C-alpha angles and dihedrals in degrees: 000000000000094000093041092052094048091048090051092049095048093039093053094047098044094036092051090047091053093045088056089057099264123145114234094218089065087069093055099093106154094186091057091050090050093049097047098036094044093048091050092048092047092049090053092050092049092065101029139046118258090252088066089075087066089054090052091052092047094049093045095050089047087065088064090065126073118258115270091209099090134142089263093053091052092049091054090047091052090048091053094047092046090052092047094049091047091052092051092046092050102039102020133255093290088070087072095055098091091045092051094045095049107022094164089061096042117118089207094053090047088064086076109051092178090059093053089055092048103077095184094052092043093053090043092058097041095045093047090048089053090052091051090050090061090062089210098106124072122223096258093046088050089051091053091048091053091048090055090049092051093047090057090044092051093049092049097047093047094056096092094044090050092051091047091052092047089051090049091053090051095050097084088052092051088048090056090050090053090047093050091050088051091052089051089055089047093052089051088058097051110133092028132101110324090220090056092048090050091052091052092050090048090052091051092051090049088059092056092046092047094052093051093043093051090048100051100022105040121008097034095051091044090052090049091050090050091052091052092048091048090050089057090052092048091049089055089055093048089051089057092044095057092044091053092044091052090049091051089054090056100253121155117269094251090050091050094056090042088061087053093046092055089061094059119101112255092242092067101019114120117221119256090251093051091049095046094049091047098049097041095048093048102037104127102170 
């Protein structure tokens, strides 16, 4: 919906302007675009390394794709966890060692293709499994360790969204800068051709309009969409966390994944019956 939303925003603004009798070419003020766009880019580079621009592009283009955190993806995750817990319960924790050491080659982990593509979640499960294999960490200490891991993960994944929101908040200010520069040019033309003075004033007003529009119509909504997408990813990790914590406490495999299921948002949460049928029919361990 990112493209649809941006098209609606721009269509409504430009369409309404033209319906009011405005000429679209009046809005094409290259100097204003350079001032506002260049200032925004420079502000981002001041507080972040150049490679951060690549992260912004990656996160923005990711919004063009459907979310991978669907009911089906959770069902495959629960199936994988259920199989892993059953294996450990039947053959002991050491049966998980090879899977934790080489997750990319694990037959159990391959049951959940979405997990293999999610590097953070894959490492989260394998690293936590390795800690459990040591037998030196109690369940509640393990829970605290996982919480620390997820706090760092949340902070890292929200960096781009935070910068986008900060840039959005700065856009009206950059618009004012562009407008003031336009007024300076206008004042330098006082006494000249009235038509030329009017064109300078129009250009200055376009700068103000552009800053406000980019704030509330482009950068702000994109930042909000990133936050929501990141929240879905964090929820996926919390689902894994509670399942692993329950397993560390010695709960049964079905109880472990039920703890995980309860952490899934209702929109994509499978019912208990759906989950139980899925994991029991497809358990291959």
